[in-house]
N, C-alpha and C positions, 0 to 999 in steps of 0.2 A: 512430299517430294523435294529434291534439290533444285537449285536454280537451273542446273545443267539438266537435269531430267526434264523439267517443265520447258526448257528451251527446246529440247529434242522433240517434244511432242509438239510443240507449236510449229517447229520448222516443217515437220511431216505434215502438219494439216495445211498450213498456209504456203509454204515456199518450194516444196519439192514435188516436183510431177515427173513421171515416167510416160514414156510415148516416143515419138520420132521427132526430134527437135534439130534446128539447125543453130549453132552457137555463134557467138560473135566473131570468132576465129574463123568460122566458115565449116567448121568440121560438124559432121552429123553426130548425134548423141541420142542414147535412150533415157537419158536424164537431164532435167533442166532444174536448176535452183536459182530462185528470185528471192535473197536473203532481204531485200528492202521490206517485203511484205510482214517479214517478222522483226526486222531491226526498227521499222518506224510504228510497231504497235506498241502502245504505252507498256505493257506487261514484258513482251518480247525484249524492248529495250532494257529494261530492268534487270532482265535474267541475263542478258548479253553483258551488262556492265558487271554484276556479281559475279558469274562464271568466268568472264574474261580477265577480271583484275585478279581472281584467285589464280588462275593460270600464269598471267604475266608476272605477277609478286611471286609466284612459286619460283617461276625461272630465275627471276632477278635473285631471290635469296639463295637458292641452290646454288648458284654459279657466281655469287657476290658481284652481281654486274651493276654498273652505274647506268641509269637511264634517265633522261631528261624529260622526254616528250615521247607523244605518240601520234601517229596520223598515216594517212595513206592517200591514193589518188580519189578525188571526188567523182563519184557519189557514193560508190559502195562503201567505202572506209569510213565516210563522215560520220554517220550515226553511231558506229561501233566504236571508232575513236573517242567520239565525245563521252557516251555513257562508261566506257572503260576509264576515261580519265576523271568522271565524275566519281566513279566508284573508288578512285585512288585517292580522293581529295582530304580524307580524313588521315591519311597515311603519312608518315614521314619520308616515304618515297614517292609522294604524290607526282603525277605526270602533267606536263602541259599538253595542250591539244593543238594540232595543225592539219592543214589540208593542202594537197596538191592539185593545182590547175592541170589539165591535160597540156595546155600551152601557156607560157609567161603572158601576163597582161600586157596589152597594147598601149597602155596608158600609164600615167602616175608612175610608180617606181619599177614597172615592169616586171613584178615578182612573179614567180610560179608557184612557190610556197607561202601560204597566207596562215595567220594566225601565230601562235607562240612556239616559234622555232627560230633558232639564230646558228649562226656559223659555230661549229665546234660541238653543237649538242649531239649527245648519244641518244639514238631514238630506236622505238619498235614500230616498225612499219607493218600497217594493218591492209587486209583485203577482205572482202566479204566471201569470196568463192575464187579458189585457184583451178584453174583446168591446166593451161600451157605455161601459166606464171608471167604472161605478158605484161599485164598492166602492174603487176607487183614489181618486176624488172624496170619498168619506166619508172616507178616511184624511187625505186633505189638509186637509179641513174640520177634523178633530179635532187635527191637529198645528198647524194655524194657530191655532185656539181656545185650545190650551195654550201659545201663545207661540213655538211653533217656526218655522223658515222651510225651506220645501221648495224644495230646490236643483234637483233633477230626480227623475225615476222611473226605476227599473229593473224591467223585467218580463222574465220568462222566456219567454213566448209572446204575441205580438200577432196576435189573429186577424184583424186587418186589416178590422174592422166598425165603424169609427167611435170606438172607444174612445180611441186615441192623439189625435184630433183634439179630443174632448171634454176630455181632460185638458190639452192645450197650450192650449185655450181660458182655462184658468186661470193661465196663464203658466208653466206646468210642463213643461219639456221631457221627452221619453220616449225612452230608450234601451231597444232589446229584444235578447235574447240570440238569438231567432229570431221570424220573422214566419211567417204561414200559407205564403206563397210559398215561402219558405226551406226549410220543412219539407216542403211536398207539391209544389213545383215548379209 
């Protein structure tokens, strides 16, 4: 089986639940997805890295894009960004990795973006799950405020509840490893 097939199987086993849930946005839903259970599993992380880098590299090559780094809002994006960055390490288009704090630090240099990011970088913004797109939009805003350019967004699971459209309204294309439909049929 491919990394993506294995990843789908693990997501369904560990991360995807159906029932009656209240989401972070306050919305009610019949679907709950906790990607951390898969992204922080050693095998799941390896499969995310392999499948994620394949998707990102394919987009970069197909559109002849320049990308310097990959990252997103802490915590959901952290393991995904890291393993995709690690998977890219042997490639000439290898990506540096960064993460974005919810708020700028209150001490030191007062940075909101940590890691390997600098003004002028062209980046892929990452999220584990998009519902409304709110946290991804905050990440895009922070990157732009720090002088970065968001080339596109990589998401592990698109719940297909309007988040993709909200992000793309900001002129940021979205690619997902899985959609709700792909996971649940």
